[in-house]
C-alpha positions as CSV (number, residue, x, y, z in Angstrom):
1,M,122.5,56.6,128.2
2,S,122.8,58.0,124.6
3,D,124.3,60.8,122.7
4,A,120.9,62.7,122.5
5,G,121.3,66.5,122.7
6,Y,124.9,66.5,121.6
7,R,126.4,68.7,119.1
8,T,129.2,67.0,117.3
9,I,131.8,69.0,115.3
10,Y,135.2,68.5,114.0
11,S,138.1,70.4,115.7
12,P,139.1,73.7,113.9
13,V,142.6,72.8,114.8
14,D,142.8,69.3,114.0
15,R,139.9,67.6,111.8
16,N,140.9,64.1,113.3
17,I,139.7,65.4,116.6
18,T,135.9,65.5,117.2
19,I,133.9,67.4,120.0
20,R,130.6,66.5,121.2
21,F,129.0,68.8,123.7
22,K,125.8,70.2,125.1
23,S,124.5,72.4,127.6
24,P,123.2,70.6,130.7
25,P,119.6,71.8,131.9
26,A,119.4,74.5,134.6
27,G,119.8,72.8,137.9
28,T,122.0,70.1,136.9
29,C,124.8,71.8,138.5
30,T,123.0,74.8,140.2
31,T,125.1,78.1,139.9
32,A,125.2,81.2,141.8
33,F,123.5,82.9,138.7
34,P,121.1,81.1,136.1
35,T,122.9,83.1,133.3
36,Q,126.2,81.2,133.7
37,K,126.7,79.0,130.8
38,Q,128.0,75.4,131.0
39,Y,129.1,72.9,128.6
40,T,129.7,69.2,129.0
41,G,130.9,66.7,126.6
42,Y,133.8,64.7,125.1
43,V,137.0,65.4,123.2
44,S,137.6,62.3,121.0
45,L,141.0,61.4,119.8
46,P,141.5,58.3,117.2
47,P,144.2,55.7,117.6
48,Y,147.7,56.9,117.1
49,T,147.0,60.5,117.6
50,L,149.8,60.5,120.3
51,A,152.4,58.9,117.8
52,P,155.0,58.1,118.0
53,I,153.7,56.9,121.4
54,Q,152.0,53.5,120.9
55,Q,148.4,54.6,121.4
56,Q,146.3,51.9,120.0
57,Y,143.2,52.8,121.5
58,S,140.5,55.6,121.3
59,I,140.5,58.4,123.9
60,N,137.3,60.1,124.8
61,T,137.9,62.7,127.4
62,F,135.0,64.1,129.4
63,F,134.9,67.6,130.2
64,W,132.7,70.1,132.3
65,F,133.0,73.7,131.7
66,I,131.3,76.4,133.7
67,E,131.5,80.2,133.1
68,A,132.5,82.6,135.7
69,R,129.8,84.5,137.7
70,T,130.8,87.8,136.4
71,D,132.2,89.0,133.1
72,P,133.0,85.5,131.6
73,S,134.0,87.2,128.4
74,T,137.0,88.7,130.0
75,A,137.6,86.4,133.0
76,P,140.7,84.1,133.4
77,L,140.5,80.4,132.5
78,T,141.5,77.9,134.8
79,I,142.0,74.2,134.1
80,Y,141.4,71.9,137.0
81,I,142.6,68.3,137.2
82,N,142.6,66.0,140.0
83,G,145.4,63.2,140.7
84,G,145.3,59.7,141.3
85,P,146.6,58.5,138.9
86,G,143.0,57.6,138.0
87,S,140.9,59.8,140.1
88,S,138.1,61.8,138.5
89,S,137.9,65.6,138.5
90,M,134.5,65.5,139.3
91,V,135.9,65.1,142.9
92,G,137.2,68.6,142.4
93,L,134.0,69.9,140.8
94,F,131.5,68.3,143.3
95,L,133.6,68.0,146.7
96,E,135.9,71.0,146.3
97,T,136.1,73.8,143.9
98,G,133.1,73.6,141.7
99,P,130.1,75.8,141.6
100,C,127.8,73.4,143.1
101,E,127.4,70.7,145.6
102,V,125.0,67.7,145.8
103,I,122.6,67.7,148.6
104,E,119.6,65.8,149.9
105,I,116.3,67.5,148.9
106,A,113.8,64.7,150.3
107,Q,113.8,61.0,150.7
108,G,114.8,59.5,147.4
109,K,115.6,62.7,145.8
110,L,118.8,64.5,145.3
111,G,119.9,67.8,143.9
112,T,122.4,70.6,143.7
113,K,122.9,73.8,145.6
114,A,125.4,76.7,144.5
115,R,128.6,76.6,146.4
116,E,129.4,79.9,148.1
117,W,133.2,79.6,147.6
118,G,133.2,77.9,144.1
119,W,136.1,78.9,142.1
120,D,133.7,80.2,139.3
121,R,133.4,83.2,141.7
122,S,136.7,84.5,139.8
123,S,137.3,82.3,136.7
124,N,135.9,80.3,133.8
125,I,136.8,76.8,134.9
126,L,137.3,73.6,132.9
127,Y,137.2,70.2,134.7
128,I,138.9,67.5,132.9
129,D,138.6,63.7,133.5
130,Q,141.9,62.3,132.4
131,P,143.8,59.9,131.5
132,N,141.6,57.8,129.4
133,E,138.9,55.5,131.4
134,V,139.1,58.0,134.5
135,G,135.6,59.1,135.7
136,F,133.3,59.7,132.6
137,S,136.2,59.1,130.2
138,Y,136.4,55.9,128.2
139,D,138.2,54.1,125.4
140,T,135.1,51.9,124.3
141,R,131.8,51.5,126.0
142,N,131.1,47.9,127.5
143,N,128.4,46.6,129.3
144,G,129.2,45.1,132.7
145,S,128.8,44.7,136.4
146,L,130.0,46.8,139.3
147,D,130.3,45.2,142.6
148,L,130.0,47.8,145.2
149,L,131.5,45.4,148.0
150,N,134.7,45.5,146.5
151,S,134.6,48.2,143.8
152,T,135.5,46.0,141.0
153,V,133.9,46.0,137.4
154,S,133.6,42.6,135.4
155,F,132.5,41.8,132.0
156,P,129.9,40.8,130.5
157,P,127.1,41.8,133.0
158,T,126.0,38.9,135.3
159,A,123.3,38.0,137.7
160,V,123.8,39.1,141.3
161,P,125.9,36.4,143.2
162,P,124.1,34.2,145.5
163,G,123.8,35.8,149.0
164,Q,124.6,39.2,147.9
165,P,122.2,42.1,148.4
166,A,121.0,43.3,144.9
167,Y,121.6,46.9,145.5
168,T,125.5,46.3,145.9
169,F,125.7,44.5,142.4
170,L,124.7,46.9,139.6
171,N,124.8,46.4,135.8
172,G,125.8,49.4,133.8
173,T,128.1,50.8,130.9
174,F,131.8,51.3,131.5
175,S,135.2,51.7,129.9
176,S,137.0,48.6,129.2
177,N,139.0,48.9,132.5
178,N,142.1,47.5,130.6
179,S,145.5,48.9,131.6
180,N,146.8,48.5,128.1
181,K,144.3,51.0,126.7
182,T,145.0,53.9,128.7
183,T,148.1,56.2,129.4
184,N,150.8,54.8,131.6
185,T,152.9,57.7,132.2
186,T,152.6,61.3,133.3
187,E,154.6,62.5,130.0
188,T,152.0,60.7,127.9
189,A,149.1,62.1,129.9
190,A,150.4,65.5,129.1
191,L,150.3,65.0,125.5
192,A,146.9,63.7,125.6
193,V,145.6,66.7,127.4
194,W,147.3,69.0,125.2
195,H,145.4,67.4,122.3
196,M,142.3,67.6,124.3
197,L,142.8,71.4,124.8
198,Q,143.3,72.0,121.2
199,G,139.9,70.6,120.6
200,F,138.2,72.3,123.4
201,L,139.7,75.9,123.0
202,G,139.4,75.5,119.1
203,T,135.7,74.9,119.6
204,F,135.2,77.7,122.2
205,P,137.3,80.5,121.2
206,Q,135.3,82.9,123.2
207,Y,137.0,81.5,126.3
208,N,140.4,81.4,125.0
209,P,142.2,84.4,126.5
210,A,144.5,84.6,123.5
211,V,142.0,85.6,121.1
212,R,140.2,88.2,122.9
213,L,140.1,91.7,121.0
214,N,141.9,93.6,124.0
215,N,144.7,90.6,124.1
216,T,148.1,92.0,122.9
217,L,149.6,88.4,122.8
218,S,147.8,87.2,119.7
219,G,147.7,83.6,119.3
220,V,149.1,82.7,122.9
221,V,146.8,81.0,125.3
222,G,147.4,82.2,128.8
223,V,145.7,79.8,131.2
224,N,145.9,78.8,134.8
225,L,146.5,75.0,135.7
226,F,145.5,73.8,139.0
227,T,146.1,70.2,140.0
228,E,146.0,68.3,143.2
229,S,147.9,65.4,145.0
230,Y,149.2,63.4,142.0
231,G,149.0,66.7,140.4
232,G,152.3,67.4,141.8
233,K,153.6,65.3,139.1
234,Y,150.9,66.2,136.6
235,G,151.2,69.9,136.8
236,P,154.8,70.5,136.1
237,A,155.1,67.7,133.4
238,F,152.0,69.1,131.5
239,A,153.2,72.6,131.6
240,A,156.6,71.6,130.4
241,R,155.3,69.4,127.7
242,W,153.0,72.1,126.4
243,E,156.0,74.5,126.2
244,Q,157.9,71.7,124.2
245,Q,154.8,71.7,121.8
246,N,155.0,75.5,121.6
247,Q,158.6,75.1,120.5
248,L,157.9,72.7,117.9
249,R,155.1,74.8,116.7
250,K,157.3,77.8,116.3
251,S,160.1,75.7,114.3
252,G,157.3,74.3,111.9
253,L,157.6,70.8,113.2
254,I,154.1,70.5,114.2
255,S,151.0,72.4,112.4
256,R,151.0,76.3,112.9
257,K,147.2,75.8,112.9
258,T,147.6,74.5,116.4
259,L,147.2,76.8,119.6
260,E,150.1,77.8,121.6
261,I,149.3,76.9,125.3
262,R,151.1,78.9,127.8
263,L,150.5,79.0,131.5
264,A,150.0,82.2,133.5
265,S,150.1,80.1,136.8
266,L,150.5,76.7,138.1
267,G,149.0,75.8,141.2
268,I,149.7,72.4,143.0
269,I,147.3,71.6,146.0
270,Q,148.7,69.1,148.2
271,G,151.1,67.7,145.8
272,C,153.3,64.7,146.1
273,V,156.0,66.0,144.0
274,D,159.4,64.1,144.5
275,D,160.0,61.3,147.0
276,L,163.8,62.4,146.9
277,V,162.8,65.4,148.5
278,Q,159.5,64.7,150.5
279,G,160.3,61.1,151.4
280,R,162.4,61.7,154.6
281,F,159.7,63.9,156.0
282,Y,157.0,61.1,156.2
283,P,158.4,59.6,159.5
284,I,159.2,62.9,160.9
285,F,155.8,64.2,160.4
286,A,154.2,61.1,161.9
287,N,156.3,61.6,165.1
288,N,156.3,65.4,165.4
289,N,153.5,67.6,163.9
290,T,151.4,70.7,165.0
291,Y,148.6,68.6,166.2
292,G,150.6,66.8,168.8
293,V,149.6,63.5,167.3
294,Q,152.5,61.0,167.8
295,V,151.5,58.2,165.3
296,L,155.1,56.8,165.3
297,S,157.7,56.6,168.1
298,L,161.1,58.1,167.9
299,V,162.5,54.8,167.5
300,D,160.3,54.0,164.4
301,Q,160.9,57.5,163.1
302,Q,164.5,56.7,163.2
303,A,164.3,53.2,161.5
304,A,162.3,54.8,158.8
305,A,164.7,57.4,158.2
306,S,167.7,54.8,158.2
307,S,165.8,52.9,155.4
308,F,165.4,56.0,153.4
309,L,169.1,56.7,153.4
310,G,170.7,53.2,153.5
311,P,172.0,51.1,150.9
312,D,169.3,49.8,148.7
313,G,167.0,52.3,150.5
314,C,164.3,54.6,148.8
315,Q,166.7,57.3,147.9
316,Q,169.3,55.0,146.2
317,L,166.5,53.0,144.3
318,I,164.9,56.4,143.0
319,Q,168.3,57.4,141.6
320,S,168.7,54.1,140.1
321,C,165.3,54.6,138.5
322,R,166.1,58.0,137.1
323,T,169.5,56.8,135.9
324,A,167.5,54.2,133.7
325,V,165.1,56.6,132.6
326,A,167.7,58.9,131.4
327,A,169.6,56.3,129.5
328,M,166.8,54.0,128.1
329,D,163.5,55.9,128.3
330,P,164.3,59.6,128.1
331,D,160.8,60.5,126.8
332,N,159.1,58.7,129.7
333,E,156.8,56.6,127.3
334,G,156.9,53.7,129.7
335,N,157.7,51.0,126.9
336,T,160.9,49.8,128.2
337,A,160.3,46.8,130.3
338,S,163.8,46.9,132.0
339,V,163.3,50.5,133.1
340,N,159.7,49.9,134.1
341,Q,160.8,47.1,136.6
342,I,163.6,49.3,138.1
343,C,161.3,52.1,138.7
344,Q,158.5,50.1,139.9
345,T,160.8,48.3,142.5
346,A,161.7,51.9,143.6
347,Q,158.1,52.8,144.0
348,V,157.0,49.7,145.9
349,S,160.1,49.8,148.3
350,C,159.6,53.5,149.1
351,N,155.9,52.8,149.7
352,N,156.4,49.9,152.0
353,N,159.1,51.5,154.0
354,L,157.8,55.1,154.2
355,L,154.1,54.7,154.3
356,G,153.9,51.0,155.8
357,P,154.6,51.7,159.4
358,Y,152.0,54.6,159.4
359,Q,149.4,52.6,157.7
360,K,149.5,49.9,160.2
361,T,148.3,52.5,162.9
362,G,144.7,52.9,161.6
363,R,145.2,56.6,161.1
364,S,144.0,58.2,158.1
365,L,146.6,58.8,155.3
366,Y,144.7,62.2,154.5
367,D,144.1,63.7,157.9
368,I,146.3,62.7,160.6
369,T,143.8,63.9,163.3
370,Q,141.4,61.1,162.3
371,K,141.3,57.3,162.2
372,T,139.7,55.1,159.5
373,P,137.0,54.6,158.2
374,D,136.0,58.3,157.8
375,S,133.5,59.7,155.4
376,F,134.2,63.3,154.7
377,P,133.8,64.8,152.2
378,P,130.3,63.2,151.6
379,S,130.0,60.7,148.9
380,T,126.5,61.6,148.0
381,Y,127.6,62.9,144.8
382,L,128.5,59.3,143.4
383,E,124.9,58.5,143.6
384,Y,124.0,61.6,141.9
385,L,126.2,61.3,139.0
386,N,124.8,57.9,138.2
387,L,121.1,58.9,138.2
388,A,119.9,58.5,134.8
389,D,118.3,62.0,134.4
390,V,121.7,63.6,135.4
391,Q,123.6,61.3,132.9
392,A,121.2,62.2,130.2
393,A,121.5,65.9,131.2
394,I,125.3,65.8,130.8
395,G,125.4,63.5,127.9
396,A,127.5,60.8,129.8
397,T,127.7,57.8,127.8
398,V,129.3,55.5,130.4
399,N,128.5,55.3,134.2
400,Y,130.5,57.2,136.6
401,T,133.4,55.8,138.7
402,E,135.5,57.8,141.1
403,T,138.7,56.1,140.6
404,S,140.1,53.9,137.9
405,S,142.0,50.9,138.9
406,A,143.2,50.4,135.2
407,V,144.9,53.8,135.2
408,A,146.3,53.2,138.7
409,N,147.8,49.7,137.6
410,A,149.1,51.2,134.4
411,F,151.0,53.8,136.2
412,A,152.3,51.4,138.7
413,Q,153.6,49.2,136.2
414,T,156.0,51.8,134.9
415,G,156.9,53.1,138.3
416,D,155.7,56.5,137.2
417,Y,155.8,58.2,140.6
418,E,159.7,57.9,141.0
419,R,160.6,58.8,137.4
420,G,159.9,62.5,137.2
421,D,162.0,65.6,137.6
422,Q,159.0,68.0,138.4
423,I,161.1,70.3,140.6
424,S,163.4,71.2,137.7
425,Q,160.5,71.6,135.5
426,M,158.9,74.1,137.9
427,G,162.2,75.9,138.0
428,Y,161.9,76.2,134.3
429,L,158.5,77.6,134.5
430,L,159.8,80.3,136.8
431,S,162.2,81.1,134.3
432,M,159.4,81.6,131.7
433,G,157.6,83.9,134.0
434,V,155.0,81.5,135.2
435,R,153.7,81.8,138.8
436,V,154.2,78.7,140.8
437,A,152.0,78.2,143.8
438,L,152.1,75.4,146.4
439,I,149.2,74.9,148.4
440,Y,149.2,72.5,151.5
441,G,146.9,71.7,154.3
442,D,148.5,71.0,157.6
443,R,146.5,67.8,158.5
444,D,147.4,65.8,155.5
445,F,150.0,62.9,156.1
446,I,150.4,61.5,152.4
447,C,151.6,64.6,150.8
448,N,152.3,66.6,154.1
449,W,153.0,70.2,154.5
450,V,156.6,69.8,156.0
451,G,157.6,67.9,152.7
452,G,155.9,70.4,150.5
453,E,157.8,73.3,152.2
454,A,161.0,71.3,151.3
455,V,159.9,71.1,147.6
456,S,159.3,74.9,147.5
457,F,163.0,75.4,148.8
458,S,164.3,72.8,145.9
459,I,162.3,74.7,143.4
460,A,164.1,78.1,144.4
461,A,167.5,76.4,144.4
462,Q,166.7,75.4,140.7
463,S,166.1,79.1,139.8
464,P,169.2,81.3,140.0
465,N,167.0,84.5,140.7
466,Y,165.0,83.1,143.5
467,S,167.7,82.9,146.4
468,P,165.5,85.7,148.4
469,F,162.9,83.1,148.8
470,Y,164.7,81.6,151.4
471,S,165.0,84.8,153.4
472,A,161.1,85.6,152.7
473,G,159.1,85.4,156.0
474,Y,155.8,83.8,156.6
475,A,153.0,86.3,156.3
476,A,149.5,85.7,157.7
477,I,147.0,84.7,155.0
478,V,144.0,87.1,155.8
479,V,140.9,85.5,154.5
480,N,138.2,88.0,156.1
481,S,138.0,90.5,158.6
482,T,138.1,88.1,161.4
483,Y,140.1,85.1,160.2
484,V,143.7,84.1,159.4
485,G,143.4,80.9,157.3
486,G,147.3,80.1,157.1
487,A,150.7,81.3,156.5
488,V,152.4,82.0,153.2
489,R,156.3,82.5,152.1
490,Q,156.1,84.4,148.7
491,Y,158.9,85.7,146.6
492,G,158.4,86.9,143.0
493,N,156.3,84.2,141.2
494,L,157.1,81.4,143.7
495,S,155.0,80.7,146.9
496,F,154.2,78.2,149.6
497,S,151.1,78.5,151.5
498,R,150.4,76.4,154.7
499,I,146.5,76.2,155.2
500,Y,145.4,75.7,158.8
501,D,143.1,72.8,159.7
502,A,143.0,71.3,156.2
503,G,143.5,67.7,155.1
504,H,144.4,66.2,151.7
505,L,141.5,67.8,149.6
506,V,142.2,71.4,151.2
507,P,139.0,73.2,149.5
508,A,136.7,70.8,151.0
509,Y,138.2,71.5,154.4
510,Q,138.6,75.2,154.0
511,A,136.5,76.6,151.2
512,E,136.9,80.3,151.8
513,T,140.6,80.2,152.5
514,A,141.4,77.9,149.4
515,F,139.3,80.2,147.0
516,T,141.0,83.3,148.5
517,V,144.4,81.9,147.9
518,F,143.5,80.7,144.5
519,T,142.2,83.9,143.3
520,R,145.2,85.9,144.6
521,I,147.4,83.6,142.8
522,I,145.8,84.1,139.4
523,M,145.4,87.8,140.1
524,G,149.2,87.8,140.7
525,S,148.5,89.6,144.2
526,D,150.0,89.6,147.5
527,I,148.6,86.1,148.8
528,S,148.8,87.4,152.4
529,L,146.3,90.5,152.2
530,G,145.3,90.4,148.5
531,G,146.4,93.7,147.2
532,P,148.4,94.4,144.0
533,V,152.2,94.2,144.0
534,D,155.0,94.2,141.7
535,L,156.0,90.4,141.6
536,S,159.3,91.2,140.0
537,S,160.5,92.2,143.5
538,F,157.9,91.5,145.9
539,S,158.8,89.3,149.0
540,S,156.4,88.5,152.0
541,N,157.6,89.5,155.6
542,G,157.1,87.7,158.9
543,T,158.6,84.7,160.9
544,M,161.0,82.4,159.2
545,N,159.0,79.3,160.2
546,A,155.2,78.5,160.3
547,T,155.1,77.4,163.6
548,L,151.7,77.8,164.9
549,T,150.2,74.8,166.8
550,N,146.7,73.5,166.1
551,T,144.0,72.1,168.3
552,L,143.2,68.4,167.8
553,P,139.6,68.1,166.4
554,P,137.0,65.5,167.8
555,A,136.8,62.3,166.1
556,N,134.4,62.0,163.2
557,Q,131.5,59.3,163.1
558,P,131.6,57.6,159.9
559,T,128.6,57.5,157.5
560,C,128.3,54.4,155.4
561,Y,127.6,55.3,151.7
562,I,126.6,52.3,149.6
563,R,128.7,53.5,146.6
564,N,131.6,53.8,148.7
565,I,131.4,51.0,151.1
566,E,135.1,49.9,151.0
567,N,136.2,53.2,152.6
568,S,133.3,54.6,154.4
569,C,131.8,51.8,156.4
570,T,132.7,50.1,159.6
571,D,133.0,46.4,160.0
572,E,129.7,46.6,161.7
573,Q,128.0,48.5,158.9
574,R,129.5,45.9,156.5
575,E,127.9,43.1,158.4
576,L,124.5,44.8,158.3
577,I,124.9,45.1,154.5
578,R,125.8,41.6,153.9
579,N,122.9,40.5,156.1
580,E,120.6,42.9,154.2
581,E,119.6,44.6,157.3
582,G,119.2,48.2,157.9
583,N,117.7,50.8,155.7
584,I,119.2,52.6,152.6
585,I,118.0,56.2,152.0
586,N,119.8,58.3,149.5
587,D,122.6,55.9,149.4
588,V,123.4,55.9,153.0
589,L,122.9,53.0,155.5
590,Y,120.7,53.6,158.7
591,S,120.1,51.1,161.2
592,A,116.6,52.0,161.3
593,S,114.7,54.3,158.9
594,S,113.8,56.6,161.8
595,D,117.6,57.5,162.0
596,W,117.2,59.4,158.8
597,K,116.6,63.1,159.4
598,A,114.7,64.8,156.7
599,P,116.3,68.0,155.4
600,A,114.5,71.4,156.4
601,S,112.0,72.5,153.9
602,S,114.5,75.5,153.2
603,V,116.8,73.1,151.6
604,A,114.4,72.3,148.8
605,V,114.2,76.1,148.1
606,D,117.9,76.2,147.6
607,A,118.3,73.2,145.6
608,G,118.1,72.6,141.8
609,Y,118.0,69.4,139.8
610,P,118.2,68.7,136.2
611,G,115.6,71.1,134.1
612,S,114.7,73.0,137.6
613,I,116.4,75.9,139.2
614,P,116.1,76.7,142.8
615,S,112.7,78.3,143.7
616,A,114.6,80.7,145.8
617,T,116.0,82.4,142.8
618,T,113.8,84.7,141.2
619,T,115.3,85.7,137.9
620,T,114.6,89.1,136.4
621,L,116.5,89.5,132.9
622,A,116.7,93.0,132.0
623,T,119.2,94.7,129.6
624,V,121.0,97.6,130.9
625,S,123.6,99.1,128.4
626,G,123.4,95.6,126.8
627,T,124.2,93.8,130.2
628,I,122.1,91.2,131.5
629,V,120.9,91.9,135.2
630,V,120.2,89.0,137.4
631,E,118.2,89.8,140.4
632,T,118.2,87.0,143.3
633,T,116.4,86.8,146.6
634,T,119.6,85.6,148.4
635,S,121.4,87.8,151.0
636,V,124.8,86.1,150.4
637,V,127.4,87.9,148.6
638,L,128.4,85.5,145.8
639,T,131.1,87.5,144.0
640,G,134.4,89.1,144.6
641,V,137.5,88.2,146.8
642,F,138.5,89.9,150.1
643,V,141.4,92.3,150.1
644,A,142.8,93.0,153.6
645,T,144.4,96.1,154.9
646,S,145.8,94.6,158.3
647,T,145.8,91.3,160.1
648,P,142.8,90.9,162.5
649,S,143.2,90.1,166.1
650,T,141.0,87.2,165.8
651,T,143.2,84.6,163.9
652,R,141.8,81.1,164.5
653,K,138.7,78.8,163.8
654,A,136.5,81.3,162.2
655,A,136.4,79.6,158.8
656,S,137.0,76.0,159.4
657,S,134.7,73.1,157.8
658,K,133.6,70.3,159.8
659,S,136.3,68.2,161.4
660,C,137.0,65.8,158.4
661,Q,139.0,63.4,156.3
662,I,138.9,62.4,152.6
663,S,137.7,58.9,151.9
664,S,140.4,56.5,151.0
665,A,138.4,55.3,147.9
666,L,139.9,58.4,146.2
667,F,143.6,57.5,146.9
668,V,144.2,53.9,145.6
669,L,146.9,53.0,147.7
670,N,147.9,49.7,149.4
671,I,150.6,48.4,151.8
672,L,152.3,46.3,148.8
673,C,152.4,48.6,145.9
674,W,151.9,52.3,145.7
675,T,149.5,52.3,143.0
676,S,147.6,55.7,143.0
677,F,147.2,59.0,144.3
678,L,144.0,61.1,144.4
679,S,142.9,64.2,144.5
């Protein structure tokens, strides 16, 4: 790994910030049209950039930007951030919303193909690996060893331990994996990303909606921010912090050379927002849900509810945490030991009492219909992003890791999850005219939709003009001419969507539905049908409750991925690995090589890899009135969003992905300490 091919410049906004970037070769992430530009790279902040926060370490934040499929010069800009804390946004890019997905081309060869419902279909999109040490981001580069049997990194690199298969112990280059050299609170992360965006948007003004010639709001960056899972914390806090920076800029307390960053819309997918609101719904959902899966008995449900409300219960401990934060750490810098201890105690107790009983049942935290282990979405992309030619193509200077234990631990040590007041922040955003959209799959347990619905009501309660939200009805989310993908309550700029048959990573389960809802949100449309509306007075119509019951899907058969052993492999499969039995093909364990099925020959035609676009795409570049026209051989329509005129009579099962559940590697959680979310 090297910096070869990078262009390095100083930020036009702040010369202390450097930006290194390159254009990945065609096929690295195959897009619908080969004319779509991509940029990958790092925005680097030196120590003390976040002062007065004690940032005594360098921050090198990795990004991957992809142009919209059509009209990128006028398309919206969307920032996409996964959760954790400590989870890479490459999860979102390669498993959920990005323009491409990783596939097998042949034995020993992986590539990418264009994703039909990638969000680049309607927006320029920027994926950010944050905080520091997440994904491809790093503080310093260190040679070390990665043990795939337990997902740990050690320094310096060593030989393979005796008796351990060599393919499970890999030497590489990593961040320091030091919890003291990364962000430890959501508020600090918000400031770091603000600085990162100053660098990116200053370097690529052509994608900045504020400086386009037809933009009447000169100097204001109108962007969309979509976050997932722990993004229920990130999203509101980031937006609120950025608005604080806007005010400091206006008052002259920070340089007016900085860019004002203001949101057009905030989307939270499967957000864990606030245990004070969502906590009591964990035992309720485990006992009574629309799939008829009774994970907890009524007695266990009542016991968990009592522990939440009782003396020294979760509710009381959270209130103590927030009282301490307000008195002694109002800026949430996470540097006051006594506050950290109070909030950490609340986080651990809430985790043990609300989630512990469920975890003991062996059911997936991310899909109540499945047991563990389960291996959807596929982990193939982990191997792809660690291939030398792929890392050279994108200019990565460290090996890829999906989840950072250092970041997870840093946030756990401050009890960050129980600190925030994100609901009032979202009420504030509504008052600023920002569209606030909550999107929840109905199969997830860890951030379940019933708790998410309660969050939506709490946001409305924070906003004096949003009392009509309570009386707005649930309208069908019409995805295409034959399928209803969910139900939405929408009033003004506030919406709550329940997505049918989707687990924690909603777009991985229901790609078309997720794209449709996303696009209608950023367009300011009616989320039910997709038509234009006046959001100053619009209200959805329908039933007062989203009561549709679901059909329980079949159980999944786990696929054992070598780069995700802990969370995708059964005990029997792990035994095969320890005994060096079975066969590894494209990072998957098979009992016999004959169990592997070669991809159809047509797959290779649709796939690209670094330096090679799919052979199925025949590109003709011609200028018509100054516009590049691209002709392809595909018959699939790869642009546009559906606008409905009515609700179809066929409303179920037409758009479902395979029965599935997210690998728990992405949501670093254990029975003793709630250390991380994903997505």
